[in-house]
C-alpha positions in Angstrom: -7.5 16.4 4.9 -8.8 19.3 4.1 -11.6 20.8 5.3 -15.1 21.5 3.9 -17.9 18.8 3.9 -17.3 15.4 2.3 -17.2 15.3 -1.0 -19.7 13.3 -3.7 -18.0 13.3 -7.7 -20.1 14.2 -10.1 -20.1 13.9 -13.8 -18.4 16.8 -15.5 -20.3 16.7 -18.5 -23.9 16.4 -16.9 -23.7 16.9 -13.6 -25.2 13.6 -12.6 -23.9 12.3 -9.3 -21.8 9.2 -9.1 -20.8 8.4 -5.7 -21.8 8.4 -2.6 -20.4 11.4 -0.1 -16.5 9.9 0.7 -13.6 11.5 2.4 -10.3 11.7 1.0 -7.9 9.0 3.1 -4.0 8.6 2.0 -3.2 6.1 -1.2 -3.1 2.5 -0.3 1.0 1.5 -0.9 -1.1 -1.4 -2.2 -3.0 -0.1 -4.7 -1.5 -1.4 -7.8 -0.6 -5.0 -6.1 -1.8 -8.0 -8.4 -1.7 -11.4 -6.0 -2.0 -15.1 -6.6 -5.1 -15.8 -8.4 -7.2 -15.1 -5.4 -10.8 -13.0 -5.1 -9.8 -10.1 -3.5 -11.5 -7.8 -1.1 -12.4 -3.7 -2.2 -9.4 -1.6 -2.0 -11.4 1.2 -0.2 -12.8 1.3 2.8 -16.5 2.0 1.9 -16.9 5.8 2.2 -13.6 6.8 1.6 -11.4 7.5 -1.8 -7.9 8.3 -2.5 -5.9 9.6 -5.3 -3.1 8.4 -7.3 -0.8 11.1 -8.0 1.1 9.3 -10.6 -0.1 9.0 -14.1 -1.8 5.5 -14.6 -3.9 3.7 -17.0 -4.0 4.2 -21.1 -1.6 4.9 -23.3 1.2 2.6 -21.7 4.7 2.9 -23.6 7.6 1.2 -23.1 10.6 1.8 -20.9 12.9 1.2 -24.0 11.0 3.5 -25.8 10.1 6.3 -23.4 14.3 6.2 -22.4 16.2 7.0 -19.1 15.7 10.5 -20.1 12.1 11.0 -20.5 11.6 8.2 -17.4 13.7 10.4 -14.8 11.4 13.9 -15.9 8.4 11.7 -15.4 10.3 10.7 -11.7 11.4 7.1 -12.6 14.8 6.8 -12.2 15.3 2.9 -13.0 13.8 0.5 -15.9 10.3 -0.2 -15.5 8.0 -2.5 -17.8 6.4 0.1 -19.1 5.0 3.9 -18.2 1.6 5.4 -18.2 0.5 8.2 -20.6 -2.5 8.5 -18.9 -3.4 11.8 -16.8 -2.4 11.8 -13.3 -4.5 12.1 -10.0 -6.9 8.7 -11.1 -9.7 8.7 -7.6 -10.0 5.3 -6.5 -13.3 4.0 -4.8 -14.9 1.4 -3.3 -17.4 -0.3 -6.4 -20.1 -0.1 -3.5 -19.6 3.8 -3.4 -20.6 4.3 -7.0 -23.7 5.6 -8.4 -24.8 6.0 -11.8 -23.1 4.4 -14.3 -23.5 1.7 -16.5 -21.0 -0.9 -18.2 -19.5 -0.2 -21.7 -20.1 -3.9 -23.0 -16.6 -4.2 -25.8 -14.6 -2.5 -22.5 -16.0 -5.7 -19.8 -13.1 -7.5 -20.6 -10.9 -9.5 -17.9 -8.9 -12.7 -17.4 -10.9 -15.1 -15.2 -13.1 -13.9 -12.7 -14.3 -10.1 -13.5 -12.8 -7.0 -15.0 -9.6 -6.2 -15.4 -9.8 -2.6 -17.1 -7.1 -3.4 -20.2 -8.7 -2.0 -22.4 -9.6 1.5 -20.8 -12.5 3.3 -19.1 -15.4 0.5 -19.1 -18.0 2.4 -16.8 -20.3 5.3 -18.5 -22.4 7.3 -17.3 -25.5 6.7 -17.1 -27.5 9.6 -17.8 -25.3 11.5 -21.0 -23.1 8.4 -21.7 -19.6 9.7 -21.0 -16.7 7.3 -19.9 -16.1 8.0 -16.5 -14.7 5.0 -15.0 -12.7 1.5 -14.5 -13.6 -1.0 -12.5 -11.4 -3.8 -11.8 -12.8 -6.7 -10.0 -10.6 -10.0 -11.2 -9.2 -12.4 -9.6 -6.0 -11.2 -8.4 -6.7 -7.4 -8.1 -8.0 -5.2 -5.9 -11.3 -4.5 -6.4 -11.9 -1.0 -7.2 -13.8 1.7 -9.3 -10.9 4.6 -11.1 -12.7 7.5 -11.6 -11.0 9.5 -14.5 -10.1 12.5 -13.2 -10.9 14.4 -16.7 -14.5 13.0 -16.7 -15.7 13.9 -12.8 -15.9 17.0 -11.0 -16.4 17.6 -7.0 -19.7 18.8 -5.4 -20.1 19.0 -1.9 -22.7 16.9 0.1 -24.5 17.7 3.5 -22.6 16.8 6.7 -19.5 17.5 8.6 -15.8 16.9 7.0 -14.5 13.5 8.4 -12.3 14.2 11.4 -8.3 13.3 10.8 -7.1 11.3 14.0 -4.6 12.8 15.8 -1.7 10.1 16.4 -2.1 9.8 19.6 -5.7 8.5 18.5 -4.6 5.8 16.1 -3.8 3.3 18.7 -7.7 3.1 19.8 -9.0 3.7 16.0 -6.9 1.8 13.9 -7.5 -1.9 13.4 -4.4 -4.2 13.1 -3.9 -6.1 10.1 -2.7 -9.7 11.2 0.3 -11.3 8.7 -1.9 -14.3 7.9 -4.9 -14.8 5.5 -7.3 -17.7 7.0 -6.1 -20.0 4.0 -2.4 -19.8 6.0 -0.9 -17.3 3.5 0.8 -14.3 4.1 -1.4 -11.3 3.7 -0.7 -9.3 0.8 -1.1 -6.2 2.6 2.1 -7.2 4.5 4.0 -8.3 1.4 3.5 -5.0 0.1 4.0 -2.7 3.0 7.4 -4.3 3.8 8.2 -4.5 0.0 7.9 -0.9 -0.1 9.3 -0.1 3.3 12.2 -2.4 2.3 13.1 -0.5 -0.9 13.0 2.9 1.5 15.2 1.2 3.6 18.0 0.3 1.1 18.2 3.4 0.1 18.8 5.3 3.6 21.5 3.1 4.8 23.9 3.5 2.1 24.5 0.7 1.5 25.9 -0.4 4.7 25.0 -3.3 7.1 21.7 -2.4 9.2 21.0 -4.1 12.9 17.4 -5.2 12.8 16.1 -5.4 16.6 14.8 -9.1 17.5 11.4 -10.0 17.1 8.7 -9.4 14.1 10.2 -7.0 13.0 13.2 -9.2 11.9 11.4 -11.8 11.1 9.7 -9.7 8.2 13.4 -7.4 7.2 16.2 -9.4 7.8 16.1 -12.0 5.8 15.7 -10.0 2.7 18.7 -7.3 4.3 21.0 -9.8 4.6 20.6 -11.4 0.9 20.8 -7.6 -0.6 23.3 -5.8 1.9 27.0 -6.6 1.4 28.1 -8.9 4.4 29.7 -7.8 7.9 29.1 -6.4 11.0 26.2 -4.2 10.9 27.0 -0.1 10.9 23.7 1.2 11.1 20.8 1.0 13.4 17.2 0.0 12.8 14.1 0.2 15.3 10.5 1.1 15.7 9.7 4.3 16.2 5.7 6.1 16.7 2.8 7.2 19.0 2.9 4.6 21.9 6.7 3.6 22.1 9.6 4.6 24.2 11.6 7.0 22.6 14.3 5.5 20.2 17.6 7.5 19.2 18.7 4.8 16.4 20.5 5.6 12.7 16.9 4.8 11.3 13.3 4.3 12.6 10.5 2.8 11.5 7.7 4.6 11.4 3.7 4.3 10.8 2.5 6.6 7.9 -0.8 8.0 8.6 -3.6 6.1 7.1 -5.6 9.6 5.9 -2.7 12.1 5.3 0.0 10.1 4.1 2.2 11.4 6.3 5.2 9.5 8.1 5.5 10.0 12.3 7.7 12.7 13.0 11.0 11.1 14.3 13.3 14.0 15.6 16.7 11.6 15.2 17.3 10.1 12.7 15.8 9.2 9.4 12.3 7.3 9.1 11.0 4.5 6.9 7.4 5.0 6.5 5.0 1.3 6.7 1.7 1.4 6.3 0.3 1.8 9.9 -1.9 -1.4 10.5 1.0 -3.3 10.1 3.4 -0.8 12.3 1.1 -1.2 15.2 0.8 -5.0 14.5 4.4 -5.1 15.0 4.8 -2.7 17.4 1.7 -3.7 20.0 0.5 -7.5 19.1 1.0 -9.9 21.6 0.9 -13.4 20.3 0.9 -14.9 24.2 -2.4 -13.7 24.8 -3.7 -14.8 28.4 -7.6 -15.3 29.2 -8.8 -15.8 32.7 -10.2 -19.6 33.3 -12.5 -20.8 36.5 -10.9 -21.6 39.5 -7.3 -21.0 40.6 -6.4 -18.6 43.3 -9.7 -15.9 44.0 -10.5 -17.1 40.3 -7.7 -15.5 38.8 -5.8 -18.6 37.2 -5.1 -18.1 33.5 -4.3 -20.0 30.9 -2.6 -19.1 27.4 -5.3 -18.5 24.5 -4.8 -21.3 21.6 -1.9 -20.2 19.2 -3.3 -17.8 16.7 -2.9 -18.4 13.1 0.6 -17.9 11.4 1.7 -18.1 7.6 2.9 -21.6 6.4 5.9 -20.1 5.2 8.6 -18.0 5.4 8.2 -14.1 4.5 8.8 -12.8 0.8 8.1 -9.1 0.6 6.0 -8.5 -3.4 8.3 -8.1 -6.1 6.6 -6.1 -8.2 5.9 -3.4 -5.2 9.3 -3.5 -4.1 10.8 -3.0 -8.0 8.4 -0.5 -8.4 8.8 1.7 -5.1 12.8 1.3 -6.1 12.7 2.7 -9.3 10.8 5.7 -8.3 13.6 6.3 -5.7 16.0 8.8 -6.6 18.8 7.5 -4.3 18.6 4.3 -7.5 21.1 6.1 -9.5 23.8 5.4 -7.3 25.7 2.5 -8.4 25.8 0.3 -5.6 21.8 0.2 -5.2 21.0 0.3 -9.4 22.9 -3.1 -8.8 20.1 -4.6 -6.6 17.8 -3.4 -8.5 19.3 -4.6 -11.5 19.9 -8.1 -9.5 16.3 -8.5 -8.4 14.8 -7.3 -11.5 16.8 -10.4 -13.2 15.7 -12.6 -10.5 12.1 -12.6 -9.8 12.3 -16.5 -8.7 15.2 -16.2 -6.4 16.0 -14.7 -3.2 14.4 -12.8 -1.4 11.7 -13.2 -3.3 11.4 -17.1 -3.9 
């Protein structure tokens, strides 16, 4: 993270303050995910913002109209439904951190329970009326306000800069994201995080079978690899690596992605596959057999197992859209074997391993 004061965003037209002081963090992998027909929470934690480096929003052009050459120039190496020709650098904030805006009534459309931003910016500066942001809070969407980078500017706020956590601090400061939602479904964050990591894992596998360590990692990665990679004995190995774990020497390491900087944990032996840090932390350290003390027993030291934690009610399935979006943006997808996987998955949304 850059030094200096925690910034505030203001209207580029009149200078009116549009946000609370917010500190920059990495853009979540699930930023553009759509999930079921549920009311999802806010994408960003209060007091934070993230920048999307890719173009986003209106106007959109179909891939068939753009063509592969122009798509590759824009960092897309396999077919997608459409490409955004909006500006790069949209700024994501929690809706509660936005100030001094008013809705644009004719832009406030949605499918069900709120706004989906289908018609472009739907928030204007309260002081001057300039279009400044798009709010999304309909069901299936993570609730977020996207500031238009062309319509805002940064001003400094009083106060010290936010401290960027060292890798060794993450274990104590970072909250795990459990795999199951209260309704028994898999967490959408898990489905998106694993999907993005799976795309990268396939790319670095070179098309060879990968040995996955037993346990939770196998539970979310092995079924997809069994379907997508050719049969046969494993050629490459995968392991969890990162702060707080013993040194690993596998060909491929599943490492945490720093939640503030977006950097992957440095692994000096083989290639790395970054994974959302809160999901990685759960896979690396969570113990489902928690022990709690009970009265009685020898010197009061008797223990019994805690109630079984909530577990998902179906096998894990990575997010189809997130997987294809991540895979299409990897140059390796131009390799014939990986392009064949991309095309097969794109045509088979409701087949293994995404059914």
